[in-house]
C-alpha positions in Angstrom: 0.2 0.0 0.1 1.3 3.6 -1.0 1.2 6.2 1.6 0.2 9.6 0.6 0.3 12.9 2.2 -1.1 16.5 0.9 0.1 19.5 1.4 -2.2 22.2 0.7 -5.9 21.9 1.7 -7.1 24.7 -0.5 -9.9 24.1 -3.4 -7.2 21.8 -6.1 -6.3 19.4 -3.2 -9.9 18.1 -3.7 -8.7 16.6 -7.5 -5.9 15.0 -5.5 -7.5 13.4 -2.5 -10.3 12.3 -5.1 -7.6 10.8 -7.4 -5.7 9.4 -4.3 -9.4 7.9 -3.0 -10.2 6.1 -6.0 -7.1 3.7 -5.6 -6.9 0.6 -4.2 -3.0 0.6 -3.5 -2.9 4.2 -2.3 -4.0 5.3 1.2 -4.3 8.7 2.7 -2.0 9.0 5.8 -1.6 13.2 6.6 -2.1 16.5 5.6 -0.6 19.8 6.0 -1.7 22.9 6.1 -0.6 26.9 7.7 -4.3 27.4 8.0 -5.4 26.0 11.5 -8.8 26.2 11.1 -9.0 24.8 7.2 -6.0 21.9 8.6 -8.6 21.5 11.4 -11.4 21.0 9.3 -10.1 18.9 6.6 -8.3 16.7 9.0 -11.5 15.7 10.9 -13.3 15.1 7.5 -10.8 12.8 6.3 -9.6 10.9 9.5 -6.5 11.8 9.3 -4.1 13.3 11.4 -2.8 17.1 10.5 0.4 18.9 10.5 1.4 22.4 10.2 4.7 22.2 8.4 5.7 19.5 6.0 9.1 18.8 7.6 7.0 17.9 10.7 4.4 15.6 8.6 7.2 14.0 6.8 9.2 13.2 9.7 5.8 11.7 12.0 4.1 10.2 8.8 6.7 8.9 6.4 4.7 9.2 3.0 5.5 7.7 -0.1 4.3 10.0 -2.0 3.1 14.1 -1.4 1.2 15.6 -3.4 1.9 19.9 -3.0 -1.0 22.0 -3.8 0.3 24.8 -2.0 0.7 29.3 -3.2 3.2 28.9 -5.8 5.9 30.5 -3.3 5.4 27.5 -1.6 6.4 24.9 -4.3 9.9 25.1 -4.1 10.8 24.3 -0.2 8.4 21.2 -0.1 9.1 19.8 -2.9 13.2 19.9 -1.9 12.6 18.9 1.6 10.8 15.9 0.1 12.8 14.8 -2.7 16.1 15.2 -0.5 14.5 12.3 2.1 13.7 10.0 -1.2 9.8 11.0 -0.8 8.3 11.3 -4.2 6.4 14.4 -5.6 3.1 15.7 -7.6 3.4 19.1 -7.5 1.0 21.6 -8.9 2.0 24.2 -11.3 3.7 25.8 -11.6 6.6 24.0 -10.5 7.9 27.2 -8.5 7.4 30.6 -8.3 10.2 31.9 -10.8 13.1 30.9 -12.4 15.7 30.6 -9.7 13.7 28.2 -7.5 12.7 26.2 -10.6 16.4 26.1 -11.1 16.9 23.7 -7.5 13.9 22.1 -7.8 15.2 20.8 -10.9 18.9 20.9 -9.0 17.0 18.6 -6.4 15.8 16.2 -9.0 18.6 15.5 -10.7 20.1 14.2 -7.1 16.8 12.4 -5.6 16.3 8.7 -6.3 12.6 9.5 -6.4 11.0 10.7 -8.5 8.1 13.7 -9.4 5.6 15.4 -11.6 4.9 18.1 -12.1 1.0 19.1 -12.6 0.0 19.8 -16.5 -3.1 17.5 -16.9 -4.1 18.9 -19.7 -1.8 17.0 -22.2 -3.7 14.1 -20.7 -7.0 15.2 -22.4 -7.9 12.9 -24.8 -7.7 15.4 -27.8 -4.7 16.7 -26.9 -2.4 13.9 -26.8 -4.7 12.4 -30.4 -3.4 16.0 -31.4 -0.4 15.1 -29.9 0.0 11.8 -32.0 -0.9 13.4 -35.3 1.9 16.0 -34.7 4.7 13.4 -34.0 3.6 11.0 -36.7 4.3 13.8 -39.1 1.5 12.9 -41.2 0.8 16.7 -41.0 4.1 17.9 -42.3 6.3 20.8 -41.2 4.4 23.1 -38.5 5.0 26.6 -39.8 3.0 28.4 -36.8 0.7 28.2 -33.8 -1.4 30.4 -31.9 -3.2 30.1 -28.4 -6.3 31.9 -26.5 -7.1 31.9 -22.8 -10.0 33.9 -22.7 -11.7 33.9 -19.2 -13.5 35.9 -16.3 -12.6 36.7 -13.1 -13.7 38.7 -10.1 -12.1 40.7 -7.8 -13.8 38.3 -5.0 -11.9 35.5 -6.5 -8.7 37.2 -5.2 -9.9 38.4 -1.9 -10.9 34.7 -1.4 -7.3 33.7 -1.2 -5.1 36.9 -1.4 -1.4 35.0 -2.4 -3.5 34.8 -5.8 -3.2 38.3 -6.8 1.2 38.9 -5.9 4.6 38.8 -6.9 5.4 37.5 -3.2 3.1 34.5 -2.8 1.9 33.9 -7.1 4.8 35.2 -8.8 2.7 36.8 -11.0 -1.0 36.3 -11.8 -3.0 35.1 -15.3 0.1 33.9 -16.7 1.6 31.9 -13.9 -1.9 30.9 -12.4 -3.8 29.8 -15.1 -2.5 30.7 -19.3 0.8 28.4 -18.1 -1.5 25.3 -19.5 -2.0 27.1 -22.7 1.7 27.9 -22.8 2.9 24.1 -22.1 0.6 22.9 -24.5 2.4 25.1 -27.3 5.7 24.0 -26.7 4.6 20.4 -26.0 3.1 20.0 -29.2 5.2 22.5 -31.5 7.8 22.2 -30.1 10.9 23.8 -27.7 10.7 27.8 -27.4 14.2 29.1 -27.9 13.4 33.4 -28.0 10.2 35.5 -26.7 8.4 38.7 -27.2 5.6 40.2 -25.5 4.3 42.6 -22.8 1.9 42.1 -19.6 -0.7 44.4 -17.8 -3.4 45.0 -15.2 -6.0 46.3 -16.7 -9.4 45.4 -14.9 -8.5 44.4 -11.9 -7.9 45.3 -8.4 -4.3 42.6 -8.3 -0.9 44.6 -8.8 0.1 41.4 -11.2 -0.9 40.9 -14.6 -4.8 40.4 -16.0 -3.5 40.2 -19.7 -1.1 39.4 -21.8 0.0 38.6 -24.9 3.5 37.3 -26.7 5.2 36.3 -29.6 7.1 32.8 -29.1 9.8 31.5 -31.8 9.8 27.3 -31.6 13.9 26.0 -32.0 12.2 24.3 -35.1 11.6 27.6 -36.8 8.0 27.8 -36.1 6.0 31.1 -34.5 3.4 31.0 -32.3 1.2 34.2 -31.1 -0.6 34.2 -28.1 -3.2 35.8 -26.2 -4.8 35.6 -22.4 -6.9 37.7 -20.5 -9.2 37.6 -17.2 -10.7 40.4 -17.9 -13.8 38.6 -20.3 -17.5 38.3 -19.2 -17.3 35.0 -19.5 -15.0 31.8 -19.2 -14.5 30.8 -23.2 -13.0 27.4 -24.3 -9.2 27.5 -24.8 -8.3 27.4 -28.3 -5.1 25.8 -30.0 -4.6 25.9 -33.5 -1.7 24.6 -35.2 -1.0 25.4 -39.0 1.2 22.9 -40.7 2.2 21.7 -44.4 -0.6 19.5 -44.8 -3.5 20.4 -42.7 -4.9 22.5 -39.8 -5.4 21.0 -36.6 -7.5 23.4 -34.0 -8.5 22.3 -30.1 -11.6 24.0 -28.7 -12.6 21.5 -25.8 -12.8 18.9 -29.1 -9.9 18.5 -31.1 -10.7 19.2 -35.4 -8.0 18.5 -37.7 -9.1 20.0 -41.3 -6.8 18.2 -43.7 -6.0 20.4 -47.1 -7.6 17.1 -48.9 -10.8 18.1 -47.4 -10.7 15.0 -45.4 -11.9 15.9 -41.6 -11.3 14.3 -38.3 -12.8 14.6 -35.0 -11.5 13.7 -31.3 -14.2 14.9 -28.4 -13.3 15.8 -25.0 -15.1 13.6 -22.1 -16.7 15.0 -19.4 -16.9 11.9 -17.0 -15.8 13.0 -13.8 -17.4 12.9 -10.8 -17.1 14.5 -6.9 -15.7 17.4 -5.7 -14.9 20.3 -8.3 -15.7 17.8 -11.5 -15.9 20.4 -13.9 -12.3 20.1 -14.3 -12.6 17.2 -16.2 -10.6 13.5 -15.1 -6.9 14.3 -16.4 -5.9 15.2 -12.6 -7.0 12.0 -12.1 -5.2 10.3 -14.8 -2.1 12.3 -14.4 -1.8 10.7 -10.9 -2.9 7.5 -11.6 -0.4 7.4 -14.3 2.2 8.2 -11.7 1.7 6.1 -9.5 1.2 3.2 -11.7 5.0 4.5 -12.6 6.7 4.6 -9.7 8.9 1.3 -9.7 10.4 2.7 -13.1 13.7 3.2 -13.6 13.1 6.7 -15.3 12.1 9.6 -14.2 8.6 10.7 -14.9 7.9 11.9 -17.9 7.0 15.8 -17.0 9.8 16.5 -15.6 10.4 20.0 -13.6 13.3 20.7 -16.1 10.1 20.4 -18.7 8.5 22.8 -16.5 11.0 25.2 -15.6 10.7 26.2 -19.3 7.5 27.7 -19.3 8.4 29.8 -15.8 11.6 30.8 -17.8 9.2 32.3 -20.6 6.5 33.9 -18.6 9.3 35.4 -16.6 10.6 37.1 -19.4 7.9 38.6 -20.3 7.1 39.8 -16.7 10.8 41.2 -16.7 9.5 43.5 -19.8 6.3 44.4 -18.5 7.1 44.6 -14.4 10.9 44.9 -14.0 10.4 46.5 -10.7 8.5 43.9 -9.4 10.4 41.0 -10.8 13.6 42.5 -9.0 12.1 42.6 -5.8 10.7 39.0 -5.7 13.8 37.4 -7.1 15.8 38.9 -4.8 13.6 36.7 -2.4 14.2 33.1 -3.5 16.3 32.0 -1.8 15.1 33.0 1.9 11.5 31.3 0.3 13.8 28.0 -0.2 15.6 28.0 2.7 12.4 29.1 4.8 
């Protein structure tokens, strides 16, 4: 039986707890949260001991796998401590708050015998997996360009409910780091690694110190160019879009996948919406990633969504921040070592 623990009892932890409960060979043995009231409520509800610090949890509960669901600024320290103790880790995105912390996580993963997965769960969406298979097969030919959009709605109340989200210190950024990071990751995974980025970010509509709107142009190592736009200033949540233009056709993801071949042939792959339980509207891909990670624990090689790969997206976002909010980025980076060693 695999002993599992969850650090951070906020919204996203519900998906991790559901996934653990569904696995017959996993057992939740402990939880952790800095909020005493939330910790006590979760400990009572789940019937497991609660701890105020991850260090106390590691020492007392001795988990085999720890799920890190904390605010972004707390990711690196918990991940590094777990990996140094040989505890396997599933960490929510981003892998760390900024590139310096991400580099420290990468180094910890390289020296550890434990495994680590970063939660870019949208890579497990059925239409996305189908798109990846088509692109990797070479059937579409050379990719020349792509676009991505995240046009969503958030309110001041959303940030008031969890104030860390709207800050450089604890969130590491706003829209790009908290919402649009998934689509940026998919653009890299589907089109190829990015070697240069030009973009800007701004606070246009919300009373937060971080960005709620951003645009950028990405140059991929293979020569393709992507354009990207994201905002939280819309009045509704529109479907995330990814369009990829290639030599033999056009691939489009809007929840479902549509491939329009140049010869007129049309292929479609639908997104399943079969999740149940808490936060079911987030879909089934968290559960898929978590189950896949547990299944691969005995394999000799690293899990396929590595900290090094996840760090690339943090670096892209940081480049945009550096040109848009230089004073905040400088202040945030200066505290990285203190956050890691806290």
